[in-house]
BATORDREN-442987 format. One record per residue: residue number from 0; x, y, z of N, C-alpha, C, O in turn; residue in three letters. Coordinates in nm, 2 decimals, decimal comma. Layout:
<recs>
- num	n_xx	n_yy	n_zz	ca_xx	ca_yy	ca_zz	c_xx	c_yy	c_zz	o_xx	o_yy	o_zz	residuo
- NUM	X	Y	Z	X	Y	Z	X	Y	Z	X	Y	Z	ALA
...
</recs>
This chain:
<recs>
- num	n_xx	n_yy	n_zz	ca_xx	ca_yy	ca_zz	c_xx	c_yy	c_zz	o_xx	o_yy	o_zz	residuo
- 0	5,78	9,89	13,99	5,68	9,91	13,91	5,69	10,06	13,96	5,67	10,08	14,08	UNK
- 1	5,74	10,18	13,86	5,77	10,30	13,89	5,65	10,39	13,92	5,56	10,41	13,84	UNK
- 2	5,66	10,46	14,10	5,53	10,52	14,15	5,57	10,64	14,12	5,69	10,66	14,10	UNK
- 3	5,48	10,73	14,10	5,50	10,86	14,07	5,55	10,96	14,20	5,49	10,96	14,30	UNK
- 4	5,63	11,01	14,20	5,65	11,13	14,10	5,73	11,06	14,05	5,79	10,99	14,14	UNK
- 5	5,78	11,04	13,89	5,92	11,04	13,88	6,00	11,13	13,75	5,93	11,17	13,67	UNK
- 6	6,12	11,16	13,73	6,12	11,26	13,60	6,18	11,18	13,53	6,24	11,09	13,57	UNK
- 7	6,15	11,22	13,36	6,16	11,16	13,24	6,27	11,26	13,14	6,24	11,37	13,10	UNK
- 8	6,35	11,22	13,13	6,43	11,30	13,01	6,43	11,24	12,90	6,47	11,13	12,88	UNK
- 9	6,39	11,31	12,82	6,41	11,28	12,62	6,53	11,34	12,53	6,59	11,44	12,56	UNK
- 10	6,55	11,28	12,46	6,66	11,28	12,33	6,67	11,25	12,21	6,71	11,14	12,19	UNK
- 11	6,66	11,30	12,14	6,63	11,29	12,00	6,78	11,19	11,96	6,90	11,22	11,99	UNK
- 12	6,73	11,07	11,89	6,89	10,97	11,85	6,87	10,96	11,70	6,78	10,97	11,63	UNK
- 13	7,01	10,93	11,69	7,00	10,88	11,58	6,93	10,71	11,52	6,89	10,61	11,58	UNK
- 14	6,93	10,74	11,38	6,84	10,58	11,32	6,95	10,53	11,40	6,93	10,53	11,52	UNK
- 15	7,07	10,48	11,34	7,13	10,37	11,42	7,09	10,37	11,56	7,03	10,27	11,60	UNK
- 16	7,13	10,48	11,66	7,14	10,37	11,80	6,98	10,34	11,82	6,95	10,23	11,88	UNK
- 17	6,89	10,42	11,77	6,74	10,38	11,78	6,70	10,23	11,73	6,61	10,16	11,78	UNK
- 18	6,80	10,20	11,61	6,76	10,08	11,52	6,84	9,92	11,63	6,81	9,80	11,64	UNK
- 19	6,95	9,99	11,66	7,05	9,88	11,74	6,90	9,84	11,88	6,87	9,72	11,90	UNK
- 20	6,84	9,96	11,95	6,79	9,94	12,10	6,68	9,88	12,01	6,67	9,76	12,04	UNK
- 21	6,59	9,91	11,89	6,47	9,84	11,90	6,43	9,74	11,84	6,32	9,70	11,80	UNK
- 22	6,59	9,67	11,81	6,55	9,51	11,77	6,63	9,40	11,87	6,64	9,28	11,85	UNK
- 23	6,70	9,49	11,98	6,77	9,42	12,09	6,66	9,44	12,21	6,66	9,37	12,31	UNK
- 24	6,58	9,53	12,20	6,50	9,51	12,35	6,36	9,41	12,31	6,34	9,31	12,24	UNK
- 25	6,27	9,50	12,39	6,10	9,45	12,38	6,04	9,54	12,34	6,06	9,66	12,37	UNK
- 26	5,95	9,48	12,26	5,91	9,61	12,13	5,80	9,58	12,23	5,80	9,50	12,33	UNK
- 27	5,70	9,65	12,21	5,57	9,72	12,26	5,46	9,79	12,14	5,36	9,84	12,18	UNK
- 28	5,49	9,79	12,05	5,47	9,88	11,94	5,29	9,83	11,88	5,25	9,72	11,86	UNK
- 29	5,26	9,89	11,88	5,09	9,81	11,93	5,07	9,88	11,73	4,99	9,81	11,67	UNK
- 30	5,13	9,98	11,66	5,04	10,01	11,57	5,11	9,96	11,42	5,23	9,98	11,41	UNK
- 31	5,05	9,89	11,32	5,12	9,83	11,23	5,17	9,95	11,17	5,29	9,95	11,18	UNK
- 32	5,12	10,07	11,10	5,21	10,17	11,04	5,34	10,18	11,10	5,44	10,17	11,03	UNK
- 33	5,34	10,20	11,26	5,49	10,20	11,34	5,55	10,12	11,30	5,66	10,15	11,25	UNK
- 34	5,52	9,98	11,30	5,58	9,89	11,29	5,64	9,82	11,17	5,70	9,71	11,17	UNK
- 35	5,61	9,90	11,06	5,63	9,90	10,94	5,76	9,97	10,89	5,85	9,93	10,82	UNK
- 36	5,74	10,10	10,97	5,84	10,20	10,94	5,92	10,16	11,05	6,02	10,24	11,04	UNK
- 37	5,94	10,08	11,14	6,04	10,03	11,22	6,13	9,97	11,13	6,24	10,00	11,09	UNK
- 38	6,03	9,84	11,09	6,12	9,74	11,03	6,19	9,77	10,87	6,25	9,69	10,80	UNK
- 39	6,17	9,93	10,83	6,19	9,97	10,71	6,35	10,04	10,75	6,43	10,05	10,65	UNK
- 40	6,37	10,06	10,85	6,43	10,17	10,89	6,52	10,08	10,96	6,64	10,10	10,97	UNK
- 41	6,48	9,99	11,00	6,63	9,87	11,07	6,64	9,77	11,02	6,73	9,70	11,07	UNK
- 42	6,55	9,72	10,90	6,55	9,60	10,82	6,57	9,55	10,91	6,69	9,50	10,93	UNK
- 43	6,43	9,53	11,00	6,40	9,38	11,06	6,27	9,35	11,06	6,19	9,41	11,00	UNK
- 44	6,23	9,23	11,16	6,11	9,19	11,13	6,03	9,17	11,25	5,96	9,07	11,28	UNK
- 45	6,04	9,24	11,29	5,91	9,28	11,46	5,80	9,29	11,42	5,79	9,35	11,31	UNK
- 46	5,67	9,24	11,46	5,55	9,21	11,48	5,51	9,32	11,54	5,58	9,42	11,56	UNK
- 47	5,33	9,32	11,58	5,27	9,46	11,64	5,28	9,40	11,75	5,26	9,28	11,74	UNK
- 48	5,32	9,44	11,90	5,29	9,40	12,03	5,18	9,45	12,11	5,21	9,47	12,23	UNK
- 49	5,06	9,48	12,08	5,06	9,62	12,19	5,02	9,56	12,32	4,91	9,52	12,35	UNK
- 50	5,13	9,54	12,37	5,10	9,51	12,57	5,16	9,69	12,62	5,20	9,79	12,56	UNK
- 51	5,14	9,64	12,74	5,16	9,75	12,83	5,33	9,71	12,83	5,40	9,62	12,78	UNK
- 52	5,35	9,86	12,94	5,56	9,82	12,96	5,54	9,88	13,05	5,45	9,96	13,03	UNK
- 53	5,59	9,87	13,19	5,64	9,89	13,31	5,80	9,92	13,30	5,89	9,85	13,27	UNK
- 54	5,78	10,04	13,32	5,97	10,10	13,34	5,98	10,12	13,50	5,90	10,13	13,59	UNK
- 55	6,13	10,10	13,49	6,19	10,11	13,61	6,29	10,28	13,62	6,30	10,35	13,53	UNK
- 56	6,34	10,30	13,74	6,44	10,40	13,71	6,54	10,36	13,60	6,57	10,24	13,57	UNK
- 57	6,58	10,43	13,57	6,75	10,40	13,53	6,67	10,36	13,34	6,72	10,42	13,25	UNK
- 58	6,57	10,28	13,29	6,53	10,24	13,21	6,56	10,36	13,11	6,60	10,47	13,13	UNK
- 59	6,54	10,29	12,97	6,58	10,42	12,83	6,43	10,30	12,76	6,41	10,18	12,74	UNK
- 60	6,36	10,40	12,76	6,24	10,32	12,65	6,30	10,44	12,51	6,33	10,56	12,51	UNK
- 61	6,27	10,35	12,42	6,31	10,43	12,23	6,14	10,45	12,19	6,06	10,37	12,22	UNK
- 62	6,13	10,55	12,15	5,98	10,61	12,12	6,00	10,67	11,97	6,11	10,72	11,94	UNK
- 63	5,87	10,65	11,89	5,89	10,72	11,77	5,76	10,85	11,82	5,69	10,85	11,92	UNK
- 64	5,76	10,92	11,75	5,67	11,04	11,79	5,63	11,18	11,69	5,68	11,27	11,74	UNK
- 65	5,59	11,20	11,61	5,51	11,27	11,56	5,56	11,42	11,60	5,53	11,47	11,71	UNK
- 66	5,62	11,49	11,50	5,66	11,63	11,53	5,51	11,75	11,54	5,48	11,86	11,59	UNK
- 67	5,48	11,72	11,51	5,30	11,76	11,54	5,19	11,71	11,57	5,18	11,59	11,57	UNK
- 68	5,11	11,77	11,61	5,00	11,67	11,66	4,90	11,66	11,53	4,88	11,76	11,46	UNK
- 69	4,86	11,57	11,50	4,72	11,51	11,46	4,57	11,56	11,48	4,51	11,59	11,58	UNK
- 70	4,54	11,54	11,37	4,39	11,57	11,43	4,31	11,52	11,48	4,36	11,41	11,49	UNK
- 71	4,18	11,51	11,56	4,09	11,41	11,65	4,09	11,31	11,57	4,09	11,31	11,44	UNK
- 72	4,10	11,22	11,63	4,08	11,04	11,55	4,15	11,01	11,45	4,15	10,88	11,44	UNK
- 73	4,24	11,07	11,35	4,33	11,02	11,28	4,41	10,97	11,30	4,51	11,02	11,35	UNK
- 74	4,40	10,77	11,23	4,50	10,74	11,25	4,57	10,71	11,09	4,50	10,69	10,99	UNK
- 75	4,68	10,71	11,10	4,82	10,68	10,95	4,80	10,62	10,92	4,74	10,54	10,99	UNK
- 76	4,83	10,59	10,77	4,89	10,43	10,73	5,00	10,46	10,72	5,06	10,57	10,71	UNK
- 77	5,07	10,31	10,70	5,23	10,30	10,69	5,24	10,42	10,56	5,28	10,53	10,59	UNK
- 78	5,22	10,40	10,46	5,28	10,51	10,37	5,24	10,67	10,38	5,29	10,76	10,31	UNK
- 79	5,15	10,69	10,52	5,15	10,83	10,54	5,28	10,84	10,66	5,35	10,95	10,66	UNK
- 80	5,30	10,76	10,73	5,44	10,76	10,83	5,55	10,76	10,77	5,64	10,83	10,82	UNK
- 81	5,56	10,69	10,68	5,73	10,69	10,59	5,71	10,82	10,52	5,80	10,90	10,50	UNK
- 82	5,59	10,85	10,48	5,60	11,00	10,42	5,63	11,09	10,47	5,69	11,18	10,41	UNK
- 83	5,59	11,10	10,64	5,60	11,20	10,74	5,73	11,22	10,79	5,79	11,33	10,83	UNK
- 84	5,80	11,07	10,80	5,96	11,04	10,81	6,01	11,11	10,75	6,07	11,22	10,79	UNK
- 85	6,01	11,06	10,64	6,10	11,09	10,51	6,10	11,28	10,51	6,20	11,34	10,46	UNK
- 86	6,01	11,34	10,55	6,01	11,53	10,61	6,04	11,53	10,72	6,01	11,62	10,79	UNK
- 87	6,08	11,44	10,77	6,15	11,46	10,91	6,04	11,54	10,99	6,08	11,65	11,03	UNK
- 88	5,93	11,49	11,01	5,82	11,53	11,09	5,78	11,38	11,18	5,66	11,36	11,20	UNK
- 89	5,87	11,29	11,23	5,85	11,21	11,28	6,03	11,18	11,37	6,13	11,15	11,30	UNK
- 90	6,02	11,20	11,54	6,12	11,20	11,57	6,13	11,05	11,61	6,03	10,98	11,61	UNK
- 91	6,28	11,00	11,65	6,33	10,90	11,73	6,40	10,95	11,81	6,50	11,02	11,79	UNK
- 92	6,32	10,91	11,94	6,42	10,97	12,10	6,41	10,84	12,19	6,35	10,74	12,18	UNK
- 93	6,50	10,89	12,31	6,47	10,80	12,39	6,43	10,88	12,51	6,44	11,00	12,51	UNK
- 94	6,36	10,80	12,61	6,34	10,85	12,69	6,36	10,75	12,85	6,33	10,64	12,88	UNK
- 95	6,45	10,87	12,93	6,52	10,80	13,01	6,45	10,83	13,14	6,44	10,94	13,20	UNK
- 96	6,42	10,72	13,19	6,33	10,77	13,32	6,42	10,77	13,47	6,51	10,69	13,48	UNK
- 97	6,40	10,84	13,56	6,47	10,90	13,66	6,37	10,90	13,78	6,25	10,90	13,77	UNK
- 98	6,47	10,89	13,94	6,35	10,92	14,01	6,34	11,05	14,01	6,36	11,13	13,92	UNK
- 99	6,29	11,07	14,12	6,20	11,21	14,12	6,28	11,29	14,24	6,24	11,34	14,34	UNK
- 100	6,42	11,29	14,18	6,49	11,41	14,27	6,62	11,50	14,14	6,73	11,55	14,15	UNK
- 101	6,56	11,49	14,05	6,60	11,59	13,97	6,56	11,77	14,03	6,64	11,86	13,99	UNK
- 102	6,51	11,79	14,07	6,46	11,90	14,11	6,52	11,92	14,27	6,59	12,01	14,31	UNK
- 103	6,49	11,83	14,31	6,61	11,82	14,47	6,75	11,87	14,46	6,82	11,95	14,52	UNK
- 104	6,80	11,76	14,31	6,96	11,79	14,30	6,95	11,95	14,23	7,05	12,00	14,27	UNK
- 105	6,90	12,02	14,18	6,88	12,14	14,12	6,86	12,25	14,19	6,88	12,37	14,17	UNK
- 106	6,82	12,19	14,30	6,81	12,28	14,43	6,95	12,29	14,50	7,01	12,39	14,55	UNK
- 107	6,98	12,18	14,49	7,12	12,12	14,61	7,27	12,21	14,50	7,38	12,25	14,54	UNK
- 108	7,23	12,20	14,42	7,35	12,26	14,30	7,44	12,40	14,39	7,38	12,50	14,38	UNK
- 109	7,55	12,41	14,46	7,60	12,53	14,52	7,56	12,54	14,66	7,60	12,64	14,72	UNK
- 110	7,47	12,42	14,74	7,47	12,47	14,82	7,48	12,32	14,88	7,52	12,33	15,00	UNK
- 111	7,47	12,24	14,87	7,51	12,11	14,93	7,67	12,09	14,96	7,76	12,17	14,92	UNK
- 112	7,70	11,98	15,01	7,77	11,92	15,00	7,86	11,86	14,93	7,85	11,76	15,00	UNK
- 113	7,97	11,82	14,84	7,99	11,71	14,76	7,92	11,58	14,79	7,87	11,54	14,69	UNK
- 114	7,91	11,51	14,88	7,88	11,42	14,92	7,75	11,38	14,96	7,71	11,27	14,99	UNK
- 115	7,68	11,50	14,94	7,47	11,50	14,92	7,46	11,52	14,75	7,40	11,44	14,68	UNK
- 116	7,52	11,60	14,71	7,51	11,58	14,61	7,55	11,47	14,52	7,48	11,45	14,42	UNK
- 117	7,67	11,40	14,54	7,67	11,32	14,48	7,60	11,14	14,52	7,63	11,03	14,47	UNK
- 118	7,53	11,18	14,60	7,42	11,05	14,62	7,32	11,10	14,55	7,27	11,03	14,46	UNK
- 119	7,26	11,26	14,58	7,16	11,25	14,49	7,15	11,21	14,35	7,06	11,14	14,30	UNK
- 120	7,27	11,25	14,25	7,35	11,25	14,12	7,31	11,13	14,11	7,23	11,09	14,02	UNK
- 121	7,36	11,03	14,23	7,33	10,90	14,15	7,19	10,82	14,22	7,14	10,71	14,21	UNK
- 122	7,15	10,92	14,28	6,95	10,81	14,28	6,92	10,89	14,20	6,80	10,85	14,19	UNK
- 123	6,93	11,04	14,09	6,86	11,03	13,98	6,88	10,93	13,86	6,80	10,89	13,77	UNK
- 124	7,03	10,91	13,88	7,01	10,77	13,81	6,98	10,62	13,78	6,99	10,54	13,68	UNK
- 125	6,95	10,64	13,93	6,84	10,50	13,98	6,95	10,37	14,00	6,94	10,25	13,96	UNK
- 126	7,07	10,43	14,07	7,21	10,37	14,14	7,21	10,37	14,25	7,31	10,31	14,30	UNK
- 127	7,13	10,41	14,32	7,15	10,45	14,47	7,17	10,33	14,51	7,19	10,31	14,63	UNK
</recs>
């Protein structure tokens, strides 16, 4: 289990990359409308699976997020989520988990020797 602090980087991904990862990974989607969207986009047959996940350094988590904030208490239907996706208001992202060394790595740039910098870079990637 990851102990804070950690760094996470987010990157928008293509539908193809998202679908390959989702259909071959652990499903922890707990909302029916989101599962329906994934099944439509990825031509898959995953089910709602409301479970907690624990990421480790180096893991990549694929997520679906809205590009705006919903009003409090609003729960979207399958049709609403699919409409928002078609409007470009639903983003497909990956989140890569790094150790808490990115800040240290950025401070090191230009002042650390190559060996120390490389060690920090490998540690940030979870490969120490």
